[in-house]
Structure formats: C-alpha cells, structure tokens
C-alpha positions as CSV (number, residue, x, y, z in Angstrom):
1,M,268.0,249.3,88.7
2,F,264.6,250.8,87.8
3,A,266.2,253.1,85.3
4,I,267.9,250.2,83.6
5,L,264.6,248.2,83.4
6,K,262.8,251.3,82.1
7,K,265.4,251.8,79.4
8,A,265.2,248.2,78.4
9,A,261.4,248.3,78.3
10,N,261.5,251.5,76.1
11,S,264.0,249.9,73.7
12,Y,261.8,246.8,73.5
13,I,258.7,248.9,72.7
14,H,260.6,251.0,70.2
15,T,261.2,247.9,68.1
16,F,257.5,247.9,67.1
17,K,256.9,251.6,66.5
18,G,256.1,252.7,62.9
19,L,254.2,249.6,61.9
20,S,251.0,250.2,60.0
21,Q,247.5,249.6,61.5
22,E,246.9,246.8,59.0
23,V,249.9,244.9,60.4
24,W,248.5,245.2,63.9
25,K,245.1,244.1,62.7
26,L,246.7,241.0,61.0
27,A,248.5,240.3,64.3
28,G,245.1,240.5,66.0
29,V,243.6,237.9,63.7
30,L,246.5,235.5,64.4
31,L,246.4,236.1,68.1
32,I,242.7,235.2,68.2
33,N,243.2,232.2,65.9
34,R,246.3,230.8,67.8
35,S,244.6,231.4,71.2
36,G,242.3,228.6,70.3
37,M,245.2,226.2,69.6
38,M,244.1,223.5,72.0
39,V,243.7,220.3,70.1
40,L,247.3,219.7,69.0
41,P,249.1,219.7,72.4
42,F,246.6,217.2,73.8
43,L,245.9,215.2,70.6
44,S,248.1,212.2,71.6
45,I,246.7,212.1,75.1
46,Y,243.1,212.3,73.7
47,V,243.6,209.4,71.3
48,I,245.4,207.2,73.9
49,E,243.4,207.9,77.1
50,I,239.9,209.0,75.9
51,L,239.5,206.9,72.7
52,G,241.7,204.0,74.1
53,W,243.8,203.6,71.0
54,S,247.5,202.6,70.8
55,K,250.5,204.9,70.6
56,F,251.0,203.8,67.0
57,Q,247.5,205.0,66.1
58,A,248.2,208.3,67.9
59,G,251.3,208.7,65.8
60,I,249.3,208.1,62.6
61,I,246.7,210.7,63.5
62,T,249.3,213.3,64.3
63,S,251.0,212.5,61.0
64,C,247.7,213.2,59.3
65,Y,247.9,216.6,61.0
66,G,251.4,217.2,59.5
67,L,250.4,215.9,56.0
68,G,247.4,218.3,56.0
69,S,249.8,221.1,57.0
70,L,252.1,220.3,54.0
71,T,249.1,220.1,51.6
72,G,247.5,223.2,52.9
73,A,250.7,225.3,52.6
74,Y,251.1,224.2,49.0
75,F,247.5,224.7,47.8
76,G,247.2,227.9,49.9
77,G,249.9,229.5,47.8
78,I,248.1,228.6,44.6
79,L,244.7,229.9,46.0
80,T,246.4,233.1,47.1
81,D,247.6,233.8,43.5
82,K,244.2,232.9,42.0
83,I,241.6,234.5,44.3
84,G,243.7,236.8,46.6
85,E,244.8,236.9,50.2
86,F,241.6,238.1,51.8
87,K,239.3,235.5,50.3
88,T,241.8,232.7,50.9
89,M,242.2,233.6,54.6
90,I,238.5,234.0,55.2
91,M,237.7,230.7,53.5
92,S,240.5,229.0,55.5
93,L,239.3,230.3,58.9
94,I,235.6,229.4,58.3
95,L,236.1,225.9,56.8
96,S,238.8,224.9,59.4
97,G,236.5,226.3,62.2
98,V,233.6,224.1,61.1
99,C,235.9,221.1,60.7
100,F,237.6,221.5,64.1
101,I,234.1,221.4,65.8
102,S,233.2,218.3,63.8
103,L,236.3,216.5,64.9
104,G,234.9,216.4,68.5
105,F,232.1,214.1,67.3
106,L,234.2,211.4,65.7
107,T,235.4,208.2,67.5
108,E,236.3,206.0,64.5
109,F,240.0,205.8,63.5
110,Y,239.8,206.2,59.7
111,S,237.2,208.9,59.9
112,L,239.2,210.8,62.4
113,C,242.4,210.5,60.3
114,A,240.6,211.7,57.2
115,L,238.9,214.7,58.8
116,M,242.1,215.6,60.6
117,F,243.9,215.8,57.3
118,I,241.1,217.9,55.7
119,T,240.8,220.2,58.7
120,V,244.5,221.1,58.8
121,T,244.6,221.4,55.0
122,F,242.0,224.1,55.2
123,A,243.7,225.7,58.2
124,D,247.0,226.0,56.5
125,F,245.6,227.7,53.5
126,F,246.0,230.7,55.8
127,R,249.8,230.6,56.1
128,P,251.0,231.6,52.6
129,A,248.1,234.0,52.3
130,S,248.9,235.8,55.5
131,F,252.6,236.3,54.7
132,S,251.7,237.4,51.2
133,L,249.3,240.0,52.7
134,L,252.0,241.1,55.2
135,A,254.3,241.9,52.3
136,K,251.6,244.1,50.8
137,I,250.6,246.0,53.9
138,T,254.2,246.6,55.2
139,E,256.7,249.1,54.0
140,K,259.9,247.3,52.7
141,H,262.1,248.7,55.6
142,N,259.5,247.4,58.1
143,V,259.0,243.9,56.8
144,T,261.3,242.2,59.3
145,R,259.7,244.0,62.2
146,G,256.3,243.1,60.8
147,I,257.3,239.4,60.8
148,S,258.5,239.7,64.3
149,L,255.2,241.2,65.4
150,I,253.3,238.3,63.7
151,R,255.6,235.8,65.5
152,M,254.9,237.4,68.8
153,A,251.1,237.3,68.2
154,I,251.4,233.6,67.3
155,N,253.5,232.7,70.3
156,L,251.3,234.7,72.7
157,G,248.3,232.9,71.3
158,I,250.0,229.6,71.8
159,A,250.8,230.6,75.3
160,I,247.1,231.2,76.0
161,G,245.5,228.3,74.1
162,P,247.1,225.2,75.8
163,A,246.6,226.6,79.3
164,V,242.9,227.1,78.6
165,G,242.7,223.8,76.8
166,G,244.3,221.9,79.7
167,F,241.6,223.4,82.0
168,F,238.8,222.4,79.7
169,A,240.2,218.9,79.3
170,A,240.5,218.4,83.0
171,T,237.2,219.9,84.0
172,I,234.5,219.8,81.3
173,G,235.9,217.3,78.7
174,Y,238.0,217.0,75.6
175,F,235.1,217.8,73.2
176,W,235.4,221.4,74.3
177,L,239.0,221.6,73.0
178,F,237.7,220.9,69.5
179,A,234.7,223.3,70.0
180,F,236.8,226.2,71.3
181,D,239.5,225.6,68.6
182,G,236.9,225.8,65.9
183,G,235.1,228.7,67.6
184,T,238.3,230.9,67.7
185,C,238.8,230.2,63.9
186,L,235.3,231.5,63.3
187,L,235.8,234.5,65.6
188,A,239.1,235.3,63.8
189,A,237.2,235.2,60.5
190,L,234.6,237.6,61.9
191,F,237.4,240.0,63.2
192,M,239.2,239.9,59.9
193,F,236.0,240.6,57.9
194,I,235.4,243.6,60.1
195,A,239.0,244.8,60.3
196,F,239.9,244.3,56.6
197,K,238.0,245.1,53.5
198,P,238.9,243.5,50.1
199,K,241.1,246.2,48.6
200,E,242.5,246.5,45.1
201,S,246.0,245.9,46.5
202,F,244.9,242.6,48.0
203,K,244.0,241.2,44.5
204,P,246.5,238.9,42.8
205,K,248.7,240.6,40.2
206,P,250.3,238.9,37.2
207,K,253.9,237.9,37.9
208,E,256.9,237.9,35.6
209,L,258.6,234.6,35.1
210,T,262.1,234.6,36.5
211,K,265.0,232.2,36.2
212,G,267.2,230.9,39.0
213,K,268.7,227.8,40.4
214,S,266.2,225.5,42.1
215,P,266.8,224.9,45.8
216,F,266.3,221.2,45.0
217,A,269.3,221.3,42.7
218,D,271.5,223.0,45.3
219,A,273.3,220.1,47.0
220,Y,274.6,222.1,49.9
221,F,271.2,223.6,50.6
222,M,269.6,220.2,50.4
223,G,272.2,219.0,53.0
224,F,271.2,222.0,55.1
225,M,267.6,221.0,54.8
226,F,268.3,217.4,55.8
227,V,270.2,218.5,58.9
228,N,267.3,220.7,59.9
229,I,264.7,218.0,59.3
230,L,266.7,215.8,61.8
231,N,266.7,218.6,64.3
232,L,263.0,219.4,63.8
233,I,261.9,215.8,64.1
234,V,263.5,215.7,67.5
235,F,262.1,219.1,68.5
236,F,258.5,218.2,67.4
237,Q,258.5,215.4,70.0
238,I,257.4,218.3,72.2
239,L,254.0,217.8,70.6
240,N,254.0,214.0,70.5
241,V,256.0,212.0,72.9
242,V,256.6,214.7,75.6
243,P,252.9,215.3,76.6
244,V,252.3,211.5,76.8
245,Y,255.5,211.2,79.0
246,F,254.3,214.0,81.2
247,R,251.0,212.2,81.7
248,E,252.1,208.5,81.9
249,V,255.4,208.8,83.8
250,L,255.4,212.2,85.6
251,L,251.6,211.9,86.2
252,L,251.0,215.6,85.3
253,S,247.4,216.7,84.8
254,E,246.1,218.2,81.6
255,S,246.2,221.6,83.3
256,Q,249.8,221.2,84.2
257,I,250.7,220.1,80.7
258,G,248.9,223.1,79.3
259,W,250.9,225.5,81.6
260,F,254.1,223.9,80.3
261,F,253.2,225.1,76.7
262,T,252.1,228.5,78.1
263,I,255.5,229.0,79.8
264,N,257.2,228.0,76.6
265,G,255.3,230.5,74.6
266,L,255.7,233.3,77.1
267,I,259.5,232.8,77.2
268,I,259.6,233.2,73.4
269,V,257.5,236.3,73.5
270,V,259.7,238.0,76.1
271,F,263.2,236.9,75.0
272,E,263.2,236.2,71.3
273,M,263.3,239.8,70.0
274,P,266.1,241.0,72.2
275,I,268.2,237.9,71.6
276,I,267.7,238.0,67.8
277,Y,268.4,241.7,67.8
278,I,271.8,241.2,69.5
279,L,272.8,238.2,67.2
280,E,271.8,240.1,64.1
281,E,273.8,243.1,65.2
282,K,276.8,240.9,65.3
283,K,275.8,239.4,62.0
284,Y,275.7,235.8,63.4
285,A,273.6,233.3,61.6
286,F,274.9,229.7,61.3
287,I,276.7,229.3,64.7
288,P,273.6,230.3,66.8
289,L,271.5,227.8,64.7
290,L,274.0,225.0,65.5
291,I,274.1,226.0,69.2
292,G,270.3,225.8,69.2
293,M,270.5,222.3,67.9
294,V,272.8,221.2,70.7
295,M,270.5,222.8,73.3
296,I,267.4,221.0,71.9
297,G,269.3,217.7,72.0
298,V,270.6,218.3,75.6
299,S,267.1,219.2,76.7
300,F,265.9,215.6,76.2
301,L,268.7,214.4,78.6
302,S,267.0,216.4,81.3
303,F,264.3,213.7,81.5
304,H,267.0,211.3,82.9
305,L,266.9,213.5,86.0
306,A,263.2,212.7,86.6
307,F,264.1,210.1,89.3
308,I,265.5,213.0,91.3
309,S,262.7,215.4,90.7
310,G,260.1,215.6,88.0
311,F,259.9,219.4,88.5
312,L,263.6,219.7,87.9
313,A,263.5,217.6,84.8
314,V,260.5,219.5,83.3
315,S,262.1,222.9,84.2
316,L,265.5,222.1,82.6
317,Y,263.8,220.7,79.5
318,T,261.6,223.8,79.2
319,L,264.5,226.2,79.4
320,L,266.8,224.3,77.2
321,T,264.4,223.5,74.4
322,T,262.8,227.0,74.4
323,F,266.0,228.9,74.2
324,G,267.3,226.4,71.7
325,E,264.2,227.1,69.6
326,I,264.7,230.9,69.9
327,I,268.3,230.8,68.5
328,N,267.7,228.1,66.0
329,F,264.4,228.6,64.2
330,P,264.7,232.3,63.0
331,F,268.1,231.6,61.4
332,I,266.8,228.8,59.2
333,N,265.0,231.4,57.1
334,T,268.0,233.8,57.3
335,I,270.4,231.2,55.9
336,A,267.9,230.3,53.1
337,L,267.7,234.0,52.2
338,K,271.5,234.2,52.1
339,R,271.7,231.2,49.9
340,S,269.2,232.5,47.4
341,N,269.0,235.5,45.0
342,E,266.3,237.7,43.6
343,D,265.4,235.2,40.9
344,N,264.9,232.2,43.2
345,R,264.1,233.6,46.6
346,G,260.5,232.5,46.5
347,A,261.5,229.0,45.7
348,Y,264.0,228.8,48.5
349,M,261.5,230.2,51.0
350,G,258.9,227.8,49.8
351,A,261.2,224.9,50.3
352,T,262.0,226.2,53.8
353,A,258.3,226.3,54.7
354,M,257.9,222.7,53.5
355,L,260.8,221.7,55.7
356,F,258.7,222.2,58.8
357,S,255.7,220.4,57.4
358,V,257.8,217.4,56.4
359,A,259.4,217.2,59.8
360,F,256.0,217.5,61.4
361,I,254.8,214.5,59.4
362,L,257.8,212.3,60.3
363,A,258.0,213.3,64.0
364,P,255.0,211.3,65.2
365,L,255.9,208.3,63.1
366,L,259.3,208.2,64.6
367,G,258.1,209.1,68.1
368,L,255.4,207.2,70.0
369,P,255.6,204.0,67.9
370,I,259.4,203.7,68.7
371,V,258.8,204.6,72.4
372,E,256.3,201.7,72.5
373,M,259.1,199.4,71.5
374,I,262.2,200.7,73.3
375,G,260.9,202.8,76.2
376,Y,261.3,206.5,77.1
377,D,264.8,206.4,78.6
378,I,266.5,205.0,75.5
379,Y,264.5,207.3,73.3
380,W,265.6,210.4,75.1
381,T,269.3,209.4,74.5
382,I,268.6,208.8,70.8
383,C,267.1,212.3,70.5
384,F,270.3,213.7,72.0
385,V,272.5,211.7,69.7
386,V,270.5,212.7,66.6
387,C,270.8,216.4,67.4
388,I,274.6,216.2,68.0
389,L,275.1,214.3,64.7
390,A,273.0,217.0,62.9
391,T,275.2,219.7,64.5
392,F,278.5,218.2,63.3
393,V,277.0,217.7,59.8
394,G,275.6,221.2,59.9
395,Y,279.1,222.6,60.7
396,Y,280.5,220.8,57.7
397,I,277.8,222.2,55.5
398,K,278.5,225.7,56.9
399,N,282.1,225.4,55.8
400,K,281.1,224.1,52.3
401,M,278.6,227.0,51.9
402,E,281.3,229.5,52.8
403,T,283.7,228.1,50.2
404,D,280.8,228.2,47.7
405,G,280.4,232.0,48.2
406,V,278.0,232.4,51.1
407,A,279.8,233.8,54.2
408,F,278.5,233.5,57.8
409,A,279.9,235.1,60.8
410,T,281.5,232.6,63.3
C-alpha cells in the first residue's frame, strides 16, 4: 500500500518538473494574492447582516463585482499590449489593494456599488497580463503544465483565504476582511517587484494582423457559450445564495462557511491534475464537461436533505459541485481551442474568458432576488432543472460540432 502511494506521489510531483523559475515565481504572486480572497465569499452576508440591506441590494453589489471583472479583463488586455505585462500587473495589484482597503469604510449603497466596480476592474487588469506573461516565460511544450501550476496556486490561495476570512469576520469584524484582502494585493505587488525585473521580453511587441472567423459569427460556438452561461450562473450561486443559505437556514458561523470554501479549494488542488491527466490521455473533452454539468445540478438537490442532516446536505453539495467543477471547467477552454484555428485562437479564448464574467454578473441578479420571492427549496430545484436542460442542449451542440468538422471522443 505504501509503495502504491509513494508511486502515485512521485507521478504527481513529476507533473511539475522542468518548469522555469519564473513560472514558479508567478505562481507565488498568485498564491499570495488569492490567499487574501476574503471579501467575495462573505460579501452577501456582510451586506445583509452587517449593513442591514436587502437580498436584492446584495445581488446588485455582487453584480457590480462581476461587471468590474468583465471590464477589467477587457481593458487589461489593451493595457498589456500598450505598456507590457509587468507594469500592468504591478499597477493592478497596487490600485486594487488600496481600493479593497477603502471598501471597508463605506456604508452607503451607491458608493459601495461604484467602488466595488472600480476595485474589481483594477484587480482584473491582472488576468490577461498574467497569462500573457506565462506564455512568454514558459517553453511551448510546458505551457499546459504551467497553466496547471497557476491553477493550483490560485485554488490553494482560495483554500486559505476564506478560512482566515471566516475567522476574522467571526472574531474581530468584517472590516478586516477588506483590509487583509487589500494587504495581500500590496504584498503580492512587493513580491513581484522583487522577484521579477522588467525585461526586454516583457515589453509588448507589434503583432501581425490575422484573419479568421469570429467566434461571435460561429453559431454552434455561440450555442456552446449559451449552454455554459446557464451552467455557470447556477454554479456561481456558490458565491451568492449558498453562503446566505448556510447562515440563515443551516445557522453556520462565518468560520464554518470559510472552511467550506477551504475544503472546496483543497479538493481541487489534490484531485484536478490526476483526473484531467486521465481524461486527456483518453482524449475526452465534451462528455466530461456534460457530466460535470449534471453533477453541479444534482449538487443543489442535496440541500433538500437538510431536514435530515445539515452536515449531510453540505457534504454532498461540496463533493458533487467540486468534482463537477473539476471535470467541467478545464474542458470549456479545450473545446474552444478545438473549435478555433491559428488565425482566430485569441478571439475564441477571449470570448471564453468573457463567458465567466458575464455569468458572474448574471448569477447574483438571478439568485438572491429570486430566492426572496420563491424561497430556497423551489430555487434549488430550478437550479437542477436548468443544468439538466443545459446538458441536453449541450449534447445536441456536441453532435452538431462533430458534423461540422470538430471531433470529440465519447
């Protein structure tokens, strides 16, 4: 048994050998930054319980977060091309750090909405710049493994942040969630300034214009995007409705809610790489994505078991939604890559990045305000139905894409 575990551990570690020091440094920046992700998991609870506002207002503020994410991703790409990755990332970390700290002082609705939008816009300048930098500091045959390392750093940070944030919220107050979130942004900026130096290779280079079909003119791909938006709107209730349900109905403390997010992140860190490796070896792509949709939908039915045991309901939800995410999310990009070609790959990947931001904007608007009208039990069933419908439509689109020249293993 020990020999088997040792062999498995060695195989897991071997996955990350050969990556450059710069990639590990970038992973370190993201780990520090994401370890401070404390505001988002508790944002709805903060707005409802501490500020005393309605669920509708909580949904609006969370939507401002999503709108800022969409805006930041768009303008971050433009900034990266104009001033380079290093300057864009440093600016993003410093400005968002100052803004996160400032958020803790606001108690007026419109001011909080505006600053939330500005803060996340600055914060998400970082995303396109970081992946552009990753492509420059990673050898071509190591790009996929470099992305996997970055994902691990992000999820490990997310595993740490909410647990610490829950402790802060329960003991010394919510203000310190904003302060620590901002502080880790500034700390990440300092680490990056020390670890990286602006190199000639970091500077933007002129690009040749290429021609290719726009993803927005690709009917089947747009259908694929729509299906995933439905699924992601349901999934992102993990950041909107679910924490409030834990607090109001299951009576969990902030610390317990923080540990839920920690366990979610740790499961991803431990299991995602081996699972994706096996699925990629078998050349699976679309079917795992659809199975992940079903698992995410079924996870919400787990809450109907809360009358038997709240622990049972939370445990089933955690396992189903986390493993659903593991086998769903990575293949969204894989399918986009398969659908694109060298001339339009950037446009397809940009559209895929926007997919998450759009879903993040819509999720709170279709979450807490609806729960306030129909209640949690009916809402969980609706979430399940939406995912199942998305799965059936997704299977139809898979078949259409295959007849259109894009083959996926079954």
